Rosetta silent file (secondary structure, phi, psi, omega in degrees, C-alpha in Angstrom):
SEQUENCE: XXXXXXXXXXXXXXXXXXXXXXXXXXXXXXXXXXXXXXXXXXXXXXXXXXXXXXXXXXXXXXXXXXXXXXXXXXXXXXXXXXXXXXXXXXXXXXXXXXXXXXXXXXXXX
SCORE:     score description
SCORE:     0.000 S_00000001
   1 L     0.000  130.163 -178.490  -10.239 -119.931   31.998 S_00000001
   2 L   -83.560  160.957  179.021   -9.983 -118.402   35.441 S_00000001
   3 H   -59.401  -35.424  179.630   -7.427 -119.386   38.028 S_00000001
   4 H   -64.834  -42.722  178.976  -10.111 -120.948   40.211 S_00000001
   5 H   -64.844  -40.217  177.348  -11.208 -123.253   37.387 S_00000001
   6 H   -63.021  -42.528  178.839   -7.625 -124.266   36.728 S_00000001
   7 H   -65.668  -40.287  175.972   -7.041 -125.057   40.381 S_00000001
   8 H   -64.770  -40.645  178.182  -10.205 -127.193   40.572 S_00000001
   9 H   -63.775  -40.127  178.729   -9.197 -129.053   37.430 S_00000001
  10 H   -64.385  -42.729  179.277   -5.762 -129.699   38.885 S_00000001
  11 H   -62.545  -40.949 -179.004   -7.269 -131.034   42.156 S_00000001
  12 H   -66.892  -44.477  179.828   -9.610 -133.347   40.238 S_00000001
  13 H   -63.755  -41.875  178.069   -6.747 -134.741   38.072 S_00000001
  14 H   -61.624  -44.372 -179.809   -4.580 -135.242   41.167 S_00000001
  15 H   -63.906  -41.124  179.511   -7.346 -137.064   43.011 S_00000001
  16 H   -65.503  -39.909  179.920   -7.951 -139.363   40.014 S_00000001
  17 H   -66.203  -42.463  178.122   -4.235 -140.160   39.702 S_00000001
  18 H   -63.816  -40.750  177.996   -4.000 -140.979   43.453 S_00000001
  19 H   -63.873  -44.578  178.898   -7.084 -143.162   43.219 S_00000001
  20 H   -64.415  -38.076  178.840   -5.754 -145.061   40.203 S_00000001
  21 H   -65.857  -41.665  178.628   -2.411 -145.633   41.884 S_00000001
  22 H   -64.097  -41.781  176.740   -4.081 -146.933   45.031 S_00000001
  23 H   -63.348  -41.169  178.061   -6.261 -149.290   43.009 S_00000001
  24 H   -61.579  -40.380 -174.803   -3.170 -150.530   41.110 S_00000001
  25 H   -76.272  -43.099 -167.347   -1.312 -151.307   44.320 S_00000001
  26 H  -105.843    4.238 -179.548   -4.036 -152.917   46.445 S_00000001
  27 L  -104.376   25.136  178.760   -6.334 -154.640   43.932 S_00000001
  28 L   -68.670  142.124  179.082   -4.167 -157.589   43.115 S_00000001
  29 L   -78.434  157.127 -177.890   -5.897 -160.919   42.826 S_00000001
  30 L   -80.432  155.335 -177.086   -4.959 -163.740   45.168 S_00000001
  31 E  -130.978  141.765  179.603   -2.743 -166.552   44.004 S_00000001
  32 E   -93.229  132.813  176.690   -2.601 -170.160   45.240 S_00000001
  33 E  -138.454  161.872  175.477    0.824 -171.588   46.188 S_00000001
  34 E  -126.523  119.029 -175.954    2.252 -174.624   47.918 S_00000001
  35 E  -129.419  154.376  166.561    5.311 -174.005   50.121 S_00000001
  36 E  -102.302  130.343 -179.356    7.442 -175.791   52.663 S_00000001
  37 E   -76.039  118.793 -179.459    8.190 -173.537   55.645 S_00000001
  38 E   -93.691  -41.653 -178.440   11.949 -173.192   55.951 S_00000001
  39 E  -154.802  157.049  176.428   12.179 -170.531   58.682 S_00000001
  40 E  -132.696  147.675  177.519   10.000 -168.074   60.614 S_00000001
  41 E  -155.178  176.279  173.805   10.755 -164.664   62.113 S_00000001
  42 E  -140.618  158.634  177.016    9.058 -161.397   63.027 S_00000001
  43 E  -145.897  153.423  175.786    9.865 -157.731   62.664 S_00000001
  44 E   -99.866  124.587 -176.184    8.417 -154.458   63.880 S_00000001
  45 E  -109.308  126.955  179.993    7.554 -152.141   60.992 S_00000001
  46 E   -83.431  134.407  176.835    7.223 -148.408   61.580 S_00000001
  47 E  -124.114   68.934 -177.659    4.300 -146.599   59.997 S_00000001
  48 L    71.828 -111.465 -178.022    4.986 -142.973   60.880 S_00000001
  49 L   -85.510   -9.743 -177.516    3.770 -142.473   64.449 S_00000001
  50 E  -121.720  173.355  176.090    2.658 -146.070   64.894 S_00000001
  51 E  -144.249  163.722  179.451    4.195 -149.487   64.346 S_00000001
  52 E  -145.370  152.506  177.287    2.995 -153.017   63.659 S_00000001
  53 E   -91.120  127.814  174.228    4.414 -156.490   63.969 S_00000001
  54 E  -113.412  135.492  179.472    4.814 -158.395   60.737 S_00000001
  55 E   -98.365  127.945 -174.774    5.474 -162.097   60.781 S_00000001
  56 E  -108.267  135.124  178.508    7.886 -163.417   58.144 S_00000001
  57 E  -130.203  119.480  179.474    7.818 -166.976   56.758 S_00000001
  58 E   -87.912  123.511  177.954   10.530 -168.166   54.444 S_00000001
  59 E   -94.639  165.579 -178.653    9.269 -170.636   51.872 S_00000001
  60 L   -70.367  -10.346  177.158   11.221 -173.278   50.005 S_00000001
  61 L   -85.441    1.031 -179.320   10.767 -171.196   46.817 S_00000001
  62 L    85.718    3.183 -178.508   13.060 -168.504   48.319 S_00000001
  63 L   -97.764  138.462  174.083   10.321 -165.969   48.877 S_00000001
  64 E   -94.120  116.007 -179.605    9.733 -164.357   52.239 S_00000001
  65 E   -94.539  143.425  179.831    5.962 -164.253   52.862 S_00000001
  66 E  -114.473  149.901  172.027    4.495 -161.732   55.289 S_00000001
  67 E  -151.932  151.677  174.566    1.433 -161.791   57.472 S_00000001
  68 L  -104.050    0.023 -178.052    0.079 -159.650   60.284 S_00000001
  69 L   -93.298  108.602 -178.640   -2.038 -162.549   61.589 S_00000001
  70 H   -63.594  -27.486  179.912   -0.180 -164.157   64.506 S_00000001
  71 H   -66.381  -40.276  175.221   -2.349 -167.265   64.295 S_00000001
  72 H   -59.895  -50.456 -179.202   -1.134 -168.024   60.752 S_00000001
  73 H   -58.451  -44.944 -176.704    2.453 -167.508   61.941 S_00000001
  74 H   -68.979  -40.539 -174.183    1.943 -169.644   65.061 S_00000001
  75 H   -78.113  -25.374  178.214    0.147 -172.564   63.343 S_00000001
  76 L   -76.017  124.402 -177.003    2.625 -172.967   60.440 S_00000001
  77 L  -104.042  145.048  179.725    5.388 -175.337   61.476 S_00000001
  78 L   -67.094  135.204  179.012    8.908 -175.411   60.056 S_00000001
  79 L    92.873   -7.010 -179.706    9.444 -178.360   57.708 S_00000001
  80 L  -104.791  150.810  179.536    5.790 -178.829   56.768 S_00000001
  81 E   -96.218  136.666 -178.251    4.151 -178.100   53.423 S_00000001
  82 E  -131.518  144.125  168.021    1.089 -175.833   53.220 S_00000001
  83 E   -92.145  121.565 -175.748   -1.277 -174.728   50.453 S_00000001
  84 E  -125.039  158.412  173.614   -1.635 -170.964   50.898 S_00000001
  85 E  -111.434  121.528 -176.462   -3.456 -168.072   49.304 S_00000001
  86 E  -122.665  159.427  178.229   -1.189 -165.051   48.758 S_00000001
  87 E  -131.947  132.648  178.456   -1.499 -161.542   47.445 S_00000001
  88 E   -91.193  125.962  176.717    1.348 -159.514   45.951 S_00000001
  89 E  -108.721  124.313  177.230    1.627 -155.912   47.215 S_00000001
  90 E   -88.241  128.329  178.612    3.685 -153.470   45.215 S_00000001
  91 L  -119.206  178.670 -178.539    5.546 -150.875   47.324 S_00000001
  92 L   -67.340  -36.922 -175.335    7.931 -148.094   46.410 S_00000001
  93 L   -97.979  -30.597 -176.260   11.039 -150.135   47.147 S_00000001
  94 L  -163.038 -179.504  176.820   10.042 -153.730   46.509 S_00000001
  95 E  -102.240  142.875  178.443    7.261 -156.281   46.163 S_00000001
  96 E  -121.717  144.169  174.457    5.742 -158.103   49.155 S_00000001
  97 E  -110.736  116.175  178.818    3.838 -161.349   49.241 S_00000001
  98 E  -102.413  134.667  177.972    1.180 -161.356   51.993 S_00000001
  99 E   -82.594  117.460  175.810   -0.446 -164.604   53.112 S_00000001
 100 E   -76.776  -47.959 -179.959   -4.252 -164.183   52.999 S_00000001
 101 E  -161.228  155.438  175.277   -5.042 -167.586   54.386 S_00000001
 102 E   -95.849  120.644 -179.609   -3.656 -171.096   54.855 S_00000001
 103 E   -73.082  -51.740  179.925   -5.807 -173.431   52.802 S_00000001
 104 E  -168.046  161.960  172.614   -4.521 -176.727   54.182 S_00000001
 105 E   -92.659  132.573 -179.864   -1.487 -178.624   55.381 S_00000001
 106 E   -88.989  123.519 -177.733   -0.164 -181.124   52.828 S_00000001
 107 L  -100.144  146.468  176.325    0.461 -184.457   54.463 S_00000001
 108 L    55.513   53.462  178.501    3.013 -187.022   53.144 S_00000001
 109 L   -84.662    0.000    0.000    4.595 -184.789   50.491 S_00000001
């Protein structure tokens, strides 16, 4: 086996591993939850040369949910219960729960 063939095989294996890892992280199915909004906040997250605002919503289950959609953040009111669709994102340091959409507000809970 020549060195060129070995290098090509290494690049192919590396690309397959990177692809499998990316699929593992970002292909999580959505989950339905019902939470009462306890508190809301926002933070600026750095992504190398750029940054983005993430909106944080603390639920009554003790989990901090994240969203980048300001409308979701703005429309959810503290003290009200909402049915939401969330997706868990695995990162190097921790797990994040991102709100995909707000299904409905629960009245008279």
